[in-house]
C-alpha positions as CSV (number, residue, x, y, z in Angstrom):
1,M,0.0,-0.2,0.0
2,F,2.8,2.2,0.2
3,S,5.7,3.4,-1.8
4,S,9.4,2.6,-1.2
5,G,9.4,5.9,0.7
6,G,6.6,4.8,2.9
7,E,4.1,7.4,1.3
8,M,0.9,6.3,-0.1
9,S,0.0,7.3,-3.4
10,N,-2.1,9.7,-4.4
11,A,-4.9,7.3,-5.3
12,Q,-4.1,5.6,-2.3
13,L,-5.0,8.8,0.0
14,F,-7.9,9.4,-1.9
15,Q,-9.4,6.3,-1.4
16,Q,-8.6,6.3,2.4
17,V,-10.2,9.3,3.0
18,A,-13.2,8.2,0.7
19,L,-13.2,5.5,3.2
20,L,-12.9,7.2,6.3
21,R,-15.7,9.6,5.6
22,W,-17.9,6.6,4.7
23,L,-17.1,4.7,7.9
24,S,-18.0,7.9,9.8
25,S,-21.0,8.9,8.5
26,Q,-22.5,5.6,6.8
27,S,-24.2,7.8,4.2
28,D,-25.3,6.7,0.8
29,A,-23.6,9.5,-0.7
30,D,-20.2,9.1,0.9
31,R,-20.8,5.0,-0.1
32,K,-21.1,6.2,-3.4
33,L,-18.2,8.5,-3.7
34,L,-15.8,5.6,-1.9
35,A,-16.9,3.0,-4.9
36,A,-16.2,5.5,-7.4
37,V,-12.9,6.5,-5.7
38,T,-11.8,2.7,-5.2
39,G,-13.3,1.9,-9.3
40,V,-10.8,4.5,-10.5
41,Q,-8.0,3.2,-8.4
42,V,-9.1,-0.3,-9.8
43,G,-9.1,0.8,-13.5
44,G,-6.1,2.6,-13.3
45,E,-4.4,-0.3,-12.3
46,L,-5.7,-2.4,-14.6
47,L,-4.7,-0.6,-17.3
48,N,-1.2,-0.2,-16.1
49,R,-1.1,-3.8,-16.0
50,I,-2.4,-4.1,-19.7
51,T,-0.2,-1.5,-21.1
52,G,2.7,-2.5,-19.3
53,Q,3.7,1.0,-18.6
54,G,4.5,0.8,-15.0
55,K,7.0,-2.2,-15.8
56,V,8.4,0.3,-18.7
57,D,9.0,3.0,-16.6
58,A,10.5,0.7,-14.1
59,Y,12.8,-0.1,-16.9
60,K,13.8,2.8,-18.3
61,R,14.9,4.2,-14.4
62,D,17.1,0.9,-14.6
63,C,18.4,2.1,-17.5
64,I,19.1,5.5,-16.6
65,L,20.7,4.6,-13.0
66,S,22.9,1.9,-14.6
67,V,24.4,4.7,-17.3
68,A,24.9,7.1,-14.1
69,G,26.2,4.5,-11.9
70,F,28.9,3.6,-14.7
71,L,29.7,7.1,-15.3
72,Q,30.3,8.0,-11.1
73,K,33.0,4.7,-11.0
74,N,34.5,5.9,-14.6
75,P,34.5,9.7,-14.3
76,R,37.7,9.6,-16.9
77,A,36.0,6.6,-19.4
78,S,36.7,8.1,-22.6
79,Q,33.5,8.8,-24.8
80,A,33.9,5.8,-26.8
81,Q,33.6,3.5,-23.2
82,I,30.6,5.7,-22.4
83,N,28.9,5.3,-25.5
84,A,29.6,1.5,-25.5
85,E,27.7,1.6,-22.1
86,V,24.7,3.9,-22.8
87,E,24.5,1.1,-26.4
88,K,24.6,-1.8,-23.9
89,N,21.9,-0.3,-21.4
90,V,19.7,0.8,-24.1
91,L,19.8,-2.7,-25.7
92,L,19.0,-4.1,-22.7
93,F,16.2,-1.8,-22.0
94,A,14.9,-2.4,-25.4
95,A,15.2,-6.4,-24.9
96,R,13.2,-5.7,-21.6
97,V,10.5,-3.5,-23.4
98,K,10.1,-6.5,-26.1
99,A,9.8,-9.4,-23.6
100,L,6.6,-7.3,-22.5
101,E,4.7,-8.9,-25.4
102,T,4.9,-11.8,-24.9
103,A,4.4,-11.7,-20.9
104,P,0.7,-12.4,-19.4
105,L,-1.4,-9.8,-19.1
106,L,-2.5,-10.2,-15.4
């Protein structure tokens, strides 16, 4: 439920606020609000899983961090070495994204 930083996502926070309102009031309007907020959160998660966008974003982040790590460890790397490292990581990124095409949806 919490991000790696220990915080809820915005969608989770909205859902918890809606749940708290409904638990406090038990009103039909608050129940409908909770259902709508939960529906939006579930719909967003389904879309993310179907499109694989979350995984693509994670792969992109890994690619960038890997290149940055290389540059930190090799501050005197030549342009050819940097280009080779970038190419290696971009090819890995592309292969991982390509593999998503055959991965199960859920």
